[in-house]
N, C-alpha and C positions, 0 to 999 in steps of 0.2 A: 400622793404626789407632792414632789418637793415644792415648797412655796417659792414662788418667783416675784421679785420686787418689780411689777409692773411698770412702775415709774421710771426705771433706769433701763434706756434704749438698747444698750449692749446685752443686758439679762434678758430683756423681751426677745431680741434678735435670736438669741441662743434656743429659748423655750419655744418659739415660733416655728423654728427651722430644725429643730432635733425631736420634739415631741411626736411620737408615731401616730397619735390621734390628736389633732390641735383641738379639736371640740372639748376635749377633757380639760383645757385651760379655761373654759367659759365660766365655771363656778368662781374661780379666782377674778375673772374679768368683772363679773357681776357685783363683787364686793367694791369695787373702786367708785370714786366720786363720778358724777355722770359724764362730764366731759372725756375723761380718759376711758371709762368704759365704754362709751360710744365708739371711740377711736379704736380701742383694742378689738371690739365686737366686729368692726369692718374689716379688720387685718386678718381676723380668724376667718371670715366669711371668704375673704378672696383666697387665703390659704388652702381652705377646703375646695374652691372652684364652683361653689353653689351661687348661681347668677341670681336666683330669686331672695337670697339672703343677701347678697351684695346690694340689690336694688333696694330692701328694705332699709339697710344700714345707711346707704346714701341719703335716702329720706331722712332719717335720724340726724346725720351730720349737717345738712343743709338748714337746720334749726338752730344750729350752734353757731358762734362767732367765727366769721370766715377767716379771720387772721389766726386762729388757732387750730383750724381744720383743712386749710386749704389743699396742703400735701395728700392727705389721706382722701380727700374727696378726689382730687386728680387720679390717684391710684385706682380709686373704684371706677372712674370714667374710662381709664384705659382698659381695666378688665372687662368693660361692657362694649368695648370697641368705639366708644366715641373720640376719635383722634382729634378731629376738628375742634371740638367742644375743648378739649384740653389745651392745644396750640393757642385757642383765642382767649383764653381765660387770663385775665390780666394778674400781674402779682400781687401779694399783699405785703405792706410795709411790717417789719418786725416792730413790735410793741415792747419786747423785751428780748433778753438773749439767756435763754435757759436751754438746758437738755431737751425739754420738749419742744422749743422753737426750733432747735437745731434739727431735730429728727423729721419735724414736719417739713422743714425747709428741704432736708434731703429726699423725703418722699415727693415733694413738688418737683424737684430737678429731676428726679428718676422718672416719673411719670412723663415729663414734658419730653425728656429724653427719649423715650420708648415712642409716644406719639409722634414725634418728628421724624423718627426713623420710618415709621408707617407712612409719613406724607412725603417722604423723600427729600426732606429739608436736612441733609446730612451734616454740614457744618455746624448749625444751631444744636442738633442732636448731640455732636460730639463735645460741644461746650457743656450742655446739660448734664451729661451723663459724667464729665469729668468732675463738675461741682458735686455731684451727687457723691461720687467715689471719696472725694476729699472729706465731705462732712461724714459719711459713714466711717472712715477710717478714723476721723477725730473722735467720734463717738464710741469707737471700739466696736462698731457692728460687722462682725467678720463675714457673716452670712450674706449681709446687704453687699459688702464689698465684692464679694464673690458674684452675685446677681448683676451688679453693674458692669463687672468685668466681662461676664458672659454677654451681655447686651452689647456692650462696646464691641465686641469680636463680630458679633452678628451685624453690627453697623458696617463693619468693614466688608463683609460680604454682599450687603445689599449694596454699597456703593461700588462695587465693582474691584475691591481690593481684597480677596478672602485671605485669611490666615489662619490656617488649621492650628498652627502651634500656639497662636495666642488663645484659641478656644480650649485645647489641651491644658494650657496653663492655668486658665481660670477653672476648669472642672477640677484640678488638683489643688486649689486653695483650701477647700473644706470638704469633709464627705457630705455626699448629697442623698437624699431619698431616692427612691426608684422612680417615683414620678419626675423629680426635678432631673435626674440623671438622664432619663428618657427624653426630656425636653433639651438638654445640653447636647446629647448625642445627635438628635434631629439637627440641631444648629451646626454641629460639626460635619454630618453628612451634606448638608446643604453647601458649606464651604468647599468639600471635596468635589461635589458635583460640577459646582461653579468653575473649578480648574481641571475638569474633564476626567478627574479620578474616581470612576463610576465604581470600579471593582472595590477600591478600599472603603468607600462609602457603603456598598452593598453588604460587605462582610463586616461592619460594625452594627448593623441591623439584624444580624442572625438571631440575637436574643430576643427581637421584638418581632415575632411572627405577623401579628395582627396590625402593624404599623402601616398606614397609607404609603408613607414614603419608600417602603421597601417594594411596593407594587411597581413604583416608578423607576427604582434601580434596576429592578429585574428587567423591566420594559427598555431602560436605557442599554442594558447589556445584550438584548436580544434573548434573554433566558425565559425559560418556563418557570414560574414562580408562582406566589401567591397573587390571587387577583380579588380576594377580599378586601375588606377594611374600608374604612370611611374617611371623608374628608376630600378637600381638593387634590392633594397628592395621589391618592388612590384613584380618582377619577379621571386624572390627567395620564397616570400610568395605563388605564384600560385603554384610553383613547390612543396611546402610543404604541401599544399592543394591536390595536387595529390597524393603524397606519402600517406596522410591521408586516400585516398579513395574517396575524395569528388569530383574529376573529372576523367576523363579516360586519359587524356595525360599528360606524365611527361617531363619537359624539365628545365633544369637548365642554367641560362645564363653563357656564358663565361667571368666572370669578372677577368680582367688579372692584375688589381692594389694590391699592398698589402693593405688590408681593411678588416674589419668585413664582409662585403659581399663577398668579394671573399672567405674568409674561409667557410662562412656559404654554399656558392654554392659548394665548394668542400665536404664538409661534407656530404650535402643531396644527392649529387651524389653519394658519396660512399654508402650511406645507401640504395639508390635504386639498386646499383649492388649487395649488399650483398644478395638481395633477388633471384638472379639469379646463381646458383653454377658455371657456367661457366665464370661468370665475378668476381666473388671473387678475383682471382690473381690481376686483374686490380685495384679493389678497395683496395686491400693491398698496392698496390705501391702508389697510390693517398694519402692514409693515412700515409704512411711512409714518404713520401716527404712533408707532410704538417706541417707547424710550426703554432701554435696556442698559444694563450695568455690567453684569457678571461676564467673564470672558466666554463662556460656552453661548450664552444668550446673544453675546456681541456677535460670534462667527455664525450662529443660526441665522441671524436678521441680515448681515451681509449676503451669506450664501443666497438665501431665499429672494432677496431683493434683486442679485445678479441674476437669477433665474427667471424672475418676473420680466427684468428687461430684456431678456432673451426673447421671451414670448411676445413682448409687446412691441419688441423693435427698437429698443434704446430709449435714452432719455435722460438717465442719470449719469453722473461721473463714475465709471466702471473702474477706472484706475484708483479712485478714492476709497470704494466699496472693497476693492482689493487690499488696499492698505489696511482698511478697518478689519477685514478678515483675518490678514497676517498678524495684525497685533493681537488681536483676540486670541489666535492659536499661540503665539508665541507667549502670552501669558499663562497659557494651561500647563500644569505640570505633568499631565499624561494627555496625550493626543490621539493614540492610536483608537481609543473606544469612541472618542467623538467621531473621527473620520469614519469609522466602520457604521455608526449610526446615520451619518450623513449621507453615505453611499446607499444605506439602506432606504431612507427617506424619499431620496430622488438621485438615482444613477444619472440622469441627464445633468443635474446640475453639479454633480461630483465631475463627470467628464468634462463639462464645459470649464469649470474651475481649473481643471489640469492643464488646460491649453492657454489659459490668460497670461499675459506679460506680469513678470514678477509675482507669480503666485508662490505660496509658501512651498518650500522644497519637500516637506513631509507629505503634501498633497500630491504635488508633480511626480513624484518618485513612485507613487502607488497607483498611478495611472493605469499600468497594465493589468491591474486587478478588474479593471471594467471592461467588458466584451464590447469590441468595436467592428463595426463592417467596414473593412478598408479597401474593398474593390472586390477581388475574387476570393476573398478568404476572410475570416473572423480573427481578430488578434487578440489573445487572451492569455493572460499570465505567460507571457514571453514565448508564446508559440502562435502559429498561424493554422487555423483549421480551415483547410481548403473545401470550398464548397463544390458539389458535384455537378457534373454537366457541362454546359459552355457558359463561359463567364460573363457573358454579354448582359445576362439577367440583372446580376447584383451590380454590375457597373453602372447600368443605367440608373438604378436607385442611388449611387451614391453622387453621381454626375447631376442628376436632376435636383437632388436635396442641396447641393453645394451651389447651384447657381439659381436656385428658385424657381425651377422649371415646373409646369404643370401641364395636363393634357396628354395627349396621346404619346409625346416625346419623353414624358415623365415615367411611363409605364413600361416595363419590359414585356417581351413577347409573351403571350399567354402561356405556350409551352413551357418557356424558360421560368415564367414566374412560378407555375405549378410545381416544376422540379425542385425549384428553390423552397418553396413552402413545405414540401414534403420533406426535404433535407432539415430543415428547422426543426419540424415536428419530431424526428427521430433525434436530435440532438439531446443530450441530457444536462440537467444542471443549469448553471448561470449563463452558459455560453449562447443558449437559445435566447436569451433576453439581452440580445445585442443593442447598441445604440449605432445609428447610421453617423459614420464620419463626417458626410456630406452636411448634415445638419448642423453639427458643430461648427464646420468650416463656414457655413452662411452667416451664421452668428457673429463669428470673428469678423468677418467682412462687414457685418453691419456696425458692430462695435467699432471698427477700425474707421468707417466712412463717417461716424458722428464724433469721433475725436478731433480734438484741434491739431494743426499742422505740425506742432513740434512733437507730438505723440504718436504720429502716423507710422514713424520708422519701427518702433517698439512692437505696434500692431502688425505691421506687415511682416516681421520676424515670427509673430505668433501664428500667422496665417501661412508663413512657409513651414513652420515646424508641422502644423496638422498636415499640410500637404506631403509633407515626407512620410507621413504615415501610410500613404496609399502604397497598395502593393502592384499597382498597374504603373508601369513608367510612362505609358501613352496617356491615361487619363490625369497623371501628375503633370506632364508637360502642357496638356490642354488647359486644365484648370490653373496652371500658373501663368500662361499667357492671359487668360481671361481675367484673373482675379487679382494679380500682382503687377505695380508698374515696371516696365521695362528696365534692364540693368544698364546704367550709362558709364 
């Protein structure tokens, strides 16, 4: 093996990042004086990814002067996931200005940057990563420059402004090992998912069949795909498949760290809870306590909160939630896949969103894709599927839901109800899983009544639009008289 000058950061950077088996560097490392030997041994352990080796070398580092080993110690703590300890660790003053000191300062800044990203302290993280990059550039550590650039691009995703091109640019700075390329590809796919581009992300993972993230991209797209794999993404993907109805059991892993995985886990758990009325208050509490950053997660949270308000009778500023939903949708480069997922998770929420004032055009224009019971027929994909028999049965359903009626007056005649049920059982496909337009009208009225006076006209217009979908002129006239103020 070629002899490497381990005292020169640039040479060590090349050797550490291009040697196929970095453990073959250890004989040369052992020839160095104690301080340098301990530093380089720790870096080899982290490159190998062996936690037990990192723990041992961390113990050795702590016996050395802190001003000479702070950076590599912090890097080891990041490797062990001790982000709070890294952020809390005080800086050490420089006692000299050598390449060794500058390299350790670069390590310290890089470690702090990575830890602060995990702790969601994005501004501080950005400053530390910029310092790490400048020091790496000054030392000629080209591979470290690439790593810092990748981490800075990941920061953009985590803070809610994903930039796939920055990740692609960083990936092209230097050739990468398969392991590093897989990690960088995962970061790129996370950015694409955040922008709603599930298809592009899924295609990038074709070479990584055992990747847990591929389980999630398959589930996001509603496709049959790999269900194996380990890690949080694989478990969240399997839970999403359950929500989509692909299998029977629904479980979401309890991801405790601040991460996109943790936020997806909470969001999908909330969507599951929203399907059971008694669990809606708990879902609401989960959602209000959740802070999300990426466009797709912001859209999920806003839509789920609106649905929770619909069940609980309102309380939040619905127009503000609509604005948050629209802003998140506007930030996505691809919206169709997200909207398809949202419709699958909760057709009720999707239909309600479509009738809300100022809702995003992409959603409102796709409302005909939801089957709606609009009186004597089901409106679906620009057609009206007429229900057989007398119309009174289905009209009673719609009227009762719109006015919040209960008891005998809310139920069709038993014979009419039986005919209606038999007709629905014979229907094929999605049209049989209709949503009662009357229920949506009732929610719109509740939201209207909770709105401030200056906002009432927009809500009255929304109620009027929903009433316009009714196929019975008589029912439309009656509900307009009951639910809307008279025109003066």
